[in-house]
C-alpha positions in Angstrom: 68.0 54.8 150.4 65.2 56.1 148.2 63.5 59.4 149.1 59.9 60.3 148.5 60.9 62.7 145.7 62.8 60.0 143.9 59.8 57.7 144.0 57.5 60.5 142.8 59.8 61.4 139.9 60.0 57.7 138.9 56.2 57.4 138.9 56.0 60.1 136.1 58.1 58.2 133.6 55.1 56.5 132.0 52.2 58.6 133.1 51.4 61.8 135.0 48.2 60.4 136.5 45.6 57.7 136.1 42.5 58.2 134.0 40.4 58.4 137.2 42.3 61.6 138.2 42.1 63.5 134.9 39.2 66.0 134.4 38.1 69.3 133.1 40.5 71.0 135.5 43.4 69.8 133.3 42.1 71.5 130.1 45.0 73.3 128.5 47.7 71.2 130.2 50.2 68.8 128.6 50.0 65.4 130.2 51.3 61.9 129.7 48.8 59.1 130.1 49.2 55.3 129.9 47.1 52.3 129.4 45.8 49.9 126.7 44.3 50.6 123.3 40.7 49.6 123.6 39.5 50.8 120.2 40.7 52.7 117.1 38.3 54.7 114.9 39.3 56.4 111.7 37.1 59.3 110.7 39.2 60.3 107.6 41.9 62.8 108.4 41.2 62.6 112.1 41.4 59.4 114.1 40.4 58.5 117.6 41.8 56.1 120.1 40.2 54.9 123.3 42.8 54.6 126.0 41.9 52.3 129.0 43.5 51.8 132.3 42.2 50.1 135.5 40.2 53.2 136.4 38.5 54.3 133.2 38.6 55.2 129.5 39.9 58.4 127.9 39.4 59.5 124.3 42.6 60.3 122.4 42.4 62.4 119.2 45.0 61.7 116.6 45.6 64.5 114.1 49.3 63.9 113.3 50.1 61.6 110.5 52.0 58.4 111.4 51.1 58.3 115.1 48.8 55.4 114.6 51.3 53.4 112.5 51.6 49.8 113.9 49.1 50.3 116.7 46.6 47.6 117.3 44.0 47.0 120.0 45.3 45.9 123.5 48.8 47.3 122.9 50.1 48.9 126.1 51.1 52.5 125.3 52.0 55.9 126.7 50.4 59.0 125.1 51.6 62.6 125.5 49.4 65.5 124.5 47.3 68.5 125.3 44.0 68.1 127.3 41.2 69.7 125.4 37.4 70.2 125.8 35.4 68.1 123.4 32.9 69.7 121.1 29.6 69.7 123.0 27.8 67.5 120.4 30.5 64.8 121.0 30.1 64.6 124.8 29.9 61.1 126.2 27.8 61.1 129.4 28.5 57.4 129.9 32.1 57.9 131.1 33.5 60.4 133.7 36.0 61.7 131.0 33.2 62.2 128.5 33.7 66.0 128.1 37.5 66.0 127.5 40.0 64.4 125.2 43.8 64.2 124.8 45.3 65.6 121.6 48.2 63.3 121.0 51.6 64.6 120.2 53.6 61.5 121.0 52.7 57.8 121.4 55.2 55.3 122.8 54.6 51.6 122.7 55.3 50.0 126.1 54.0 46.5 125.4 53.5 45.0 121.9 50.8 42.6 120.9 52.6 39.7 119.1 49.6 37.4 118.5 46.1 37.6 117.3 43.7 38.2 120.2 41.7 35.1 121.2 38.6 37.3 121.7 37.5 40.8 121.8 38.1 42.1 125.3 35.0 44.3 125.3 32.8 41.3 124.7 34.8 38.6 126.5 31.9 37.6 128.7 30.2 36.3 125.6 33.1 34.0 124.9 33.2 30.3 125.9 34.3 30.0 129.5 37.2 27.6 128.8 38.7 30.2 126.4 38.1 33.1 128.9 39.8 31.1 131.7 42.8 30.2 129.5 43.4 33.8 128.8 42.0 35.1 132.1 44.6 38.0 132.1 42.8 39.4 129.0 39.4 38.6 130.3 40.2 40.7 133.4 40.7 43.7 131.2 37.0 43.6 130.5 35.3 46.4 132.5 32.6 44.2 134.0 35.0 41.4 134.9 37.5 43.9 136.3 34.9 45.8 138.3 33.8 42.5 139.9 37.3 41.9 141.2 37.7 45.5 142.4 34.3 45.2 144.1 35.6 42.1 145.8 38.5 44.0 147.3 36.2 46.7 148.6 33.8 44.2 150.3 36.6 42.3 151.9 38.2 45.5 153.2 34.8 46.5 154.7 34.4 43.1 156.3 37.8 43.3 157.9 37.1 46.7 159.3 33.6 45.7 160.5 35.0 42.6 162.4 37.8 44.7 163.9 35.3 47.3 165.1 33.4 44.5 166.8 36.4 43.5 168.8 37.5 40.5 166.7 41.2 39.7 166.3 42.4 38.7 162.8 44.6 35.6 163.0 45.9 33.4 160.2 45.7 29.7 160.7 47.9 27.1 159.0 47.4 26.0 155.4 49.4 22.8 155.8 47.5 20.7 158.4 46.5 17.2 159.3 43.8 15.3 157.3 40.6 14.9 159.2 37.1 13.5 158.3 35.2 16.7 158.0 32.8 15.7 155.2 34.5 16.5 151.9 37.6 15.1 150.3 40.9 16.5 151.4 43.6 17.8 149.1 46.7 16.0 150.3 50.3 17.1 150.1 53.1 14.5 150.5 56.0 15.2 152.9 59.6 15.1 151.7 61.1 14.8 155.2 58.7 12.3 156.6 58.3 9.3 154.2 54.8 8.1 153.8 53.3 11.0 155.6 51.0 13.6 154.2 49.7 17.1 155.0 46.2 18.2 154.0 44.9 21.6 152.9 42.3 22.8 155.3 38.6 22.3 154.4 38.0 25.0 157.0 40.0 26.4 159.9 37.7 24.4 162.2 40.0 22.8 164.7 42.4 25.8 164.8 39.8 28.3 165.6 38.5 26.1 168.4 42.0 25.8 169.6 42.3 29.6 169.6 39.3 29.7 171.9 40.9 27.1 174.2 44.0 29.3 174.2 42.1 32.3 175.6 41.5 34.3 172.4 38.1 35.8 173.0 37.1 36.8 169.4 38.8 35.5 166.3 38.3 36.1 162.6 40.0 35.7 159.2 39.2 35.8 155.5 40.0 32.2 155.4 41.0 30.1 152.3 39.3 26.7 152.3 40.1 23.8 150.1 37.7 20.9 149.3 38.0 18.4 146.5 34.4 18.8 145.3 32.7 19.1 142.0 31.8 22.6 140.8 28.3 24.1 140.9 27.0 27.5 139.9 27.3 28.6 143.6 30.4 26.6 144.4 33.9 27.0 143.1 35.8 23.7 142.9 39.1 23.5 144.7 39.2 26.6 146.9 37.0 29.3 148.2 37.0 32.0 150.9 34.9 32.5 154.0 34.6 35.1 156.7 35.5 32.7 159.5 34.8 33.8 163.0 34.5 32.3 166.5 33.6 33.7 169.9 34.3 32.4 173.4 31.6 32.4 176.1 29.0 32.7 173.3 25.6 31.2 172.7 23.7 30.7 169.4 22.0 34.0 169.9 25.3 35.8 170.3 26.5 34.5 167.0 23.2 35.4 165.4 23.6 39.0 166.5 27.1 39.3 165.0 26.0 37.7 161.8 23.1 40.0 161.5 25.1 43.1 162.2 27.9 42.2 159.8 25.8 40.9 156.9 23.0 43.5 157.0 25.6 46.3 157.2 27.6 44.8 154.3 24.6 44.3 152.1 23.1 47.7 152.8 26.5 49.3 152.0 27.2 47.4 148.7 23.7 46.4 147.4 22.7 47.9 144.1 20.7 51.1 144.4 17.0 50.5 145.3 17.5 47.1 146.8 15.9 46.2 150.2 17.8 44.3 152.8 16.4 42.4 155.7 16.7 44.3 159.0 17.9 42.6 162.1 16.8 40.5 163.8 16.6 38.0 160.9 13.7 35.5 160.9 14.7 32.1 162.5 13.2 29.0 160.9 13.8 25.5 162.2 15.1 22.9 159.8 11.8 20.9 160.1 9.7 24.0 159.4 11.9 24.9 156.4 11.6 21.4 154.9 7.8 21.6 155.3 7.0 25.2 154.2 9.8 25.6 151.6 10.7 22.0 150.6 14.4 22.6 151.3 16.7 23.9 154.0 17.6 27.0 151.9 14.4 29.0 151.9 14.0 31.9 149.5 11.8 34.3 151.4 11.3 36.6 148.4 8.7 34.0 147.2 5.5 34.4 149.2 4.2 30.9 148.5 4.2 28.4 151.3 3.9 24.6 151.3 1.1 22.9 153.3 1.0 19.4 154.8 -2.3 17.8 153.8 -1.2 14.2 154.4 -3.8 13.5 157.1 -6.6 14.9 155.0 -5.9 12.7 152.0 -5.7 9.5 154.1 -9.5 9.9 154.5 -10.1 10.1 150.7 -10.4 7.4 148.2 -7.9 8.9 145.8 -5.5 5.9 145.6 -2.4 7.7 144.2 -2.3 9.7 147.5 -3.0 6.9 150.0 -0.2 6.0 152.3 2.0 8.8 151.0 3.2 12.2 152.2 1.0 14.8 150.5 2.1 18.5 150.1 0.0 21.3 148.7 0.7 24.9 147.4 -2.1 27.5 147.2 -1.8 30.1 144.5 -4.0 33.2 144.2 -3.4 33.9 140.5 -5.1 33.4 137.3 -3.5 30.7 135.2 -4.2 29.7 131.6 -4.6 26.2 130.3 -1.3 26.6 128.6 0.4 27.5 131.9 -1.0 24.3 133.5 0.3 22.2 130.6 3.8 23.8 131.0 3.8 23.2 134.7 2.8 19.6 134.2 5.7 19.1 131.8 8.0 20.6 134.4 6.6 18.3 137.1 7.2 15.3 134.8 10.8 16.4 134.2 11.4 16.2 137.9 10.3 12.6 138.0 6.7 13.2 139.3 4.0 10.9 137.9 1.7 13.9 137.4 0.5 17.1 139.1 -2.9 17.2 140.7 -4.7 20.5 141.3 -8.1 22.1 142.1 -9.4 25.4 141.1 -11.9 27.3 143.3 -14.8 28.8 141.4 -16.8 32.0 142.4 -19.5 29.8 144.0 -16.8 27.9 146.0 -17.2 24.8 143.9 -14.1 23.0 142.7 -12.9 21.9 139.3 -9.9 20.0 138.4 -8.5 16.5 137.7 -9.0 15.2 141.3 -12.2 17.0 142.2 -14.3 13.9 141.8 -12.2 12.0 144.3 -12.9 14.4 147.2 -16.3 13.8 148.8 -18.4 16.9 148.9 -18.8 16.9 152.7 -15.0 17.1 153.0 -14.4 20.0 150.7 -15.1 22.6 153.3 -12.5 21.0 155.5 -9.9 21.3 152.8 -10.9 24.9 152.2 -10.4 25.8 155.8 -7.1 23.8 156.0 -5.6 25.6 153.0 -7.4 28.9 153.4 -9.0 28.6 149.9 -10.9 31.5 148.4 -12.6 31.9 145.0 -10.0 32.3 142.3 -7.4 30.2 144.1 -5.7 27.1 142.7 -4.2 24.5 144.9 -1.5 22.0 143.6 -0.7 18.7 145.2 2.5 16.6 145.3 2.5 13.1 146.8 5.4 10.6 147.4 7.6 9.4 150.2 8.3 12.3 152.5 11.8 13.2 151.2 10.7 13.2 147.6 7.4 15.0 148.4 9.4 17.8 150.1 11.8 18.0 147.1 9.0 18.1 144.5 7.0 20.7 146.5 10.1 22.9 146.8 10.7 22.7 143.1 7.1 23.4 142.1 7.0 26.3 144.6 10.1 27.9 143.0 8.7 27.4 139.5 5.3 28.9 140.4 7.0 31.9 142.1 9.3 32.6 139.1 6.9 32.0 136.3 4.0 33.9 137.9 6.2 36.8 138.8 5.6 36.5 142.5 9.2 36.7 143.6 10.1 40.0 145.2 12.5 41.9 143.0 15.4 44.1 144.2 15.7 42.5 147.6 18.1 40.5 149.7 16.0 38.5 152.2 17.9 36.8 155.0 16.9 34.2 157.5 18.5 31.7 159.9 17.8 28.0 159.7 18.5 26.2 163.0 17.8 23.0 164.9 19.4 20.7 162.4 19.3 17.0 163.2 22.6 15.9 164.8 22.6 12.6 162.9 21.1 11.0 159.8 21.1 7.4 158.6 24.1 6.7 156.4 22.8 5.3 153.1 25.7 2.8 152.8 25.5 1.3 156.3 22.1 2.4 157.6 23.8 3.5 160.8 23.8 7.0 162.4 26.2 9.5 160.8 26.8 13.2 161.3 24.5 15.4 159.2 26.5 18.6 159.7 29.6 19.7 161.6 30.8 16.9 163.9 32.1 19.4 166.4 28.6 20.7 167.2 27.0 20.6 170.7 24.0 18.3 170.8 20.9 19.9 172.3 20.4 18.2 175.7 24.1 17.5 176.0 25.3 14.1 177.3 21.9 13.1 178.6 20.4 13.4 175.1 23.2 11.3 173.6 22.7 8.6 176.3 18.9 8.4 176.3 17.5 9.5 173.0 17.2 7.9 169.6 20.2 9.4 167.7 17.9 10.4 164.8 15.8 12.4 167.1 18.6 14.5 168.6 18.9 18.1 167.4 22.2 20.0 167.3 23.0 23.7 168.0 23.7 24.1 164.3 22.5 26.9 162.1 22.8 28.3 158.6 22.4 31.8 157.2 20.4 31.8 153.9 19.9 34.7 151.6 17.6 34.5 148.6 17.7 30.8 148.6 21.5 30.6 148.8 23.3 29.2 151.8 25.8 31.8 152.8 27.1 30.3 156.0 26.9 27.3 158.4 27.9 27.5 162.0 27.3 25.9 165.4 27.7 26.1 169.1 30.8 23.9 169.5 31.1 20.8 171.6 33.8 21.8 174.1 33.3 19.0 176.6 35.5 15.9 175.9 33.1 13.4 177.4 30.2 14.7 175.3 32.4 14.8 172.2 33.6 11.2 172.7 30.0 10.0 173.1 28.8 12.0 170.0 31.6 10.5 167.9 31.0 7.0 169.3 27.4 7.2 168.1 28.7 8.0 164.6 31.0 4.9 164.7 34.2 6.5 165.8 36.2 4.9 168.6 37.8 7.2 171.1 41.2 6.1 169.8 40.2 7.4 166.4 39.1 10.6 168.0 42.5 11.0 169.6 44.3 10.2 166.4 42.2 12.4 164.0 41.6 15.3 166.4 44.4 14.9 168.8 45.0 18.6 169.4 41.4 19.3 170.3 41.2 16.1 172.4 44.2 17.3 174.4 43.2 21.0 174.6 39.8 20.2 175.9 41.4 18.5 178.9 42.6 21.9 180.2 39.5 24.1 180.8 38.1 24.8 177.3 35.4 27.7 177.4 32.0 27.4 175.7 32.3 28.8 172.2 30.4 29.2 169.0 30.9 30.7 165.5 30.1 30.6 161.8 31.7 31.3 158.5 29.8 33.2 155.8 31.1 32.5 152.3 32.7 35.5 150.8 32.4 34.3 147.2 28.7 33.6 147.5 28.1 37.0 149.1 29.8 38.7 146.2 27.9 36.6 143.7 24.6 37.8 145.2 25.7 41.4 145.5 26.9 41.6 141.9 23.8 39.7 140.5 26.0 37.0 139.0 24.6 33.5 138.3 28.1 31.8 138.4 30.4 32.2 141.3 33.5 32.1 139.0 32.6 35.6 137.9 33.7 37.1 141.2 37.0 35.2 141.5 40.1 36.6 139.9 41.6 33.3 138.8 38.9 30.6 139.2 39.3 27.0 138.3 37.1 25.7 135.5 34.0 23.6 136.2 36.2 20.5 135.9 38.6 21.8 138.5 41.4 22.8 136.2 43.5 26.0 136.1 43.4 26.3 132.3 45.7 29.3 132.3 48.6 27.8 134.2 47.9 24.2 133.5 47.1 22.8 136.9 46.8 20.0 137.8 49.9 19.1 135.8 52.6 16.4 135.7 55.7 16.6 137.8 59.1 15.0 137.2 60.1 11.6 138.4 62.7 13.3 140.6 60.0 15.4 142.3 58.0 12.2 143.0 61.0 10.4 144.4 61.7 13.3 146.7 58.3 13.0 148.3 58.3 9.2 148.2 55.4 8.9 145.8 55.0 6.3 143.1 52.2 6.6 140.5 50.3 3.4 139.8 49.6 2.6 136.2 
């Protein structure tokens, strides 16, 4: 059996301490340090070597001839020598060890470099992503990349502690589970023991966490891996991602909101860059309908002060034919804009698919000028001014189309105006909830009602609403958390009543037998006194992307897949042998 002393002695074979631990208090002492050669500088007679480990960089001075022989960048080495104070004029205030250096007496190569480096580690983020991901172990030596991953560990540790402090119990749910129609494509895993049967990787721990509530667990959470066969986006990693999944028994929507507010506001206040403002609880609550009207999307960025107005009714009275019979949205801007700005904005509008971009400018005498001024009767201009709150110096832009497209165009124009005019609040994380999502939408393939969101959500109005209302008018107890225009989380008050669930699925075209087959465990569990419950699941990767100011989610994941869903480093997905296929009863079609 090993003792503590043995372990301590063994830890000194390659190094006495990490670079994080060394400091001016060690001046005059002989130490052994270990790490990678970041850089070598020859100053004629005296050379310098930058030694890097996970924690920092230390300058090593080389005065003895022959010590540098055979050394190249990224070799793993151990260096012994005397810790000295640097000359004051050579201090480096950018690093914690900037006042000291190690006068090398011995260098031992621990790990050789046998091939030419595919890129410079210090500038790896400037390398093509495909190359970075193929050599991700080298990319992770880059300070910025490494710090993102260490930051990830700190945030996840904080989230775990915060949830535990709030009385939540961490429970791991299965990775191999049954396939179910939850919206995205499943990753399926063939079974060796059960011919023709397949497991699926969980898109989310949805059913299991609801089963935990049915089993009497009061508050559950986990840092849950989720798997969805989806295409990549800047804010979505293909294949797998992690979320802070939590569920609460005997909980309402407002109870979940309070937990989400407490956890996210505390996390962002703790880890946000210095000087950043964070929305205080309670977060603003915006209905889905309001979000689509005022922001043109269901992911409102509250840092942008511009709001979208509905002026449809007003323009049905005008003779401006391009607006007649269409949904018309407007955005008022109180900024000076040059003719060149208007031209660029028009080109942006055309790139979206718009036919043009109408606008009016309000002069000091309250008169209007602009391409559609002549189409608005003089006696109606005061009505428009009151409707939009127009003042001298304002410009109002108009977008007209079918409602869905008008919303989309207005949202894009709003974002463009906010960004290009410098209206978006800087150094801020602005949160809100979006709730009251429609329970159903019309499926484009069939024209019949289909779930818009989580199928396990409780409809507002319960069974009565399902039996008496037009499905497209039914709202659900569903909600999202949005931060700076990024959806961090979706959640819902769950449907825990079997009769309500059967009716909800029937409207979406699922027979009760299908419900029993696809969600058999829930169907059975809800026969035995299931409690009301609700929850949500903020995305960990997206939280980290925001906190680190990264534009691509892959920058905060240790070993991400490429945009095409490949592990370029390990070669996944890859081919398997014919024997492996036979063992799981799979035959590949030509």
